[in-house]
N, C-alpha and C positions, 0 to 999 in steps of 0.2 A: 202337289201346285194344281190350281184349275186354269183352265183357259183365258179367264180375263185376268187374272194375274201375274200369267206371262206375259201377256200381249203389254200390260203395264211396263212391267220389267224389262222388256225389247224394246218398247215405245223410249223409256229413259236410256238405255243404252242405245241408242239408233242415231247420238248426236259424237260427235267427234270427241269432245271436250269431256263429257260426261261420262265417255267409255274410259277416256285416260285417265279422269280421276279415281274412278272404280278400278282399274288395273295399280293403280300408285297405292291406293289403301289397301289392296290385298296383298301387297308388297311392302306395307309400312307395319302390319300383323294387327294382333287383337288391339294394342294399344292406341294406333289410328295416327293422325296426325291434326295439327293447328290448321285451321282456317287459312290464316297465312301462308305458312308452309306449303297448302296445296295450291294455294294461287302463286307462289313463285314459281314450283313447278310447272305448274300451267305458262311459263313463258310472261311471268309478272302479271297476270289476267287481274284485272282491279276486282275490288273487293264487292263490287254491285254485281257483277256477272259471276263471279264464283257462287256469290250466295245463291241464284237464280238456278245454278246448275244444281250444288248440293241439295237446294231445296226441292228440286224436282228429284231426284235420287233419294233422298228422304221420303218423300209421298208415296213412291215405288216400292219403298222398303229394303232399298239396297245397303245404303248407308244410315247411320244412326249419329246423333251427335251427345255430346255430355258437355256442361260446362265445368271448368277447369280453372278456378279462380278467374281472370278477366279475359280467359283465352274460351274459345270453342272447340272442341276435338272433335272429328270426325273419324269414322272407322265404318269398316266392312262387314255388312250383315252376314257371315259364311253360310249362315243355314239357310239364307235365301237365295245366295247364291249357288249354294248345293241343290237346293230344291229344282232352281231354274235350269242347270245339268240333268238334272234326274229326269224332270218334263222333257225334256229334248231326248233324251235316251231310254224313255222310258219304253218303248215299243219298238227299239231300233234292231235288235237282233232276229226277231220273229224265228226262233228256233235254230238260228245261225250264229253262235257266240261268235264265229271268225270275224262277222261284221263289225263288230264292237271294239275287237282286241284293239286296235290303234288307240283310239278314243281313251279309252281305259289305260291304256300304256302311258298316254301321254298325259294322264290324272295323276297317275302316279308316280312317274317320274318329277314332276313339278313340285312334288311335296314332298321327296326325299331330300334330307339336309345334305348340304355339300360339305363332303371332308377334304381337309389338305392334304396335298402331295408331300410326304415325308419323304420320298426317294428323290429330292432334286440335292 
């Protein structure tokens, strides 16, 4: 990822609603969510307000939309988000991997599936 693309991505994420939308879509998984469900999750935001924010994120390449019947489904663009993290971490450790270890550990823990406690 080049610097101008990273700046566009950070600019899109630097607004509270858009950051919350991206986090919601990351949690939703690759199947995404309908625009109406996203608006409801954002404290019932109006469709015009959500359209503005979703368009901004789509222009930055962080989310994509697809039509499913009469609904528009939005989903996170995981490769773009991964590229953004990689951009930040590219020159992280400068030969000292212990510097990056907490960030790498946080990422790997977030992706592990949760297991049910069968000893209860």
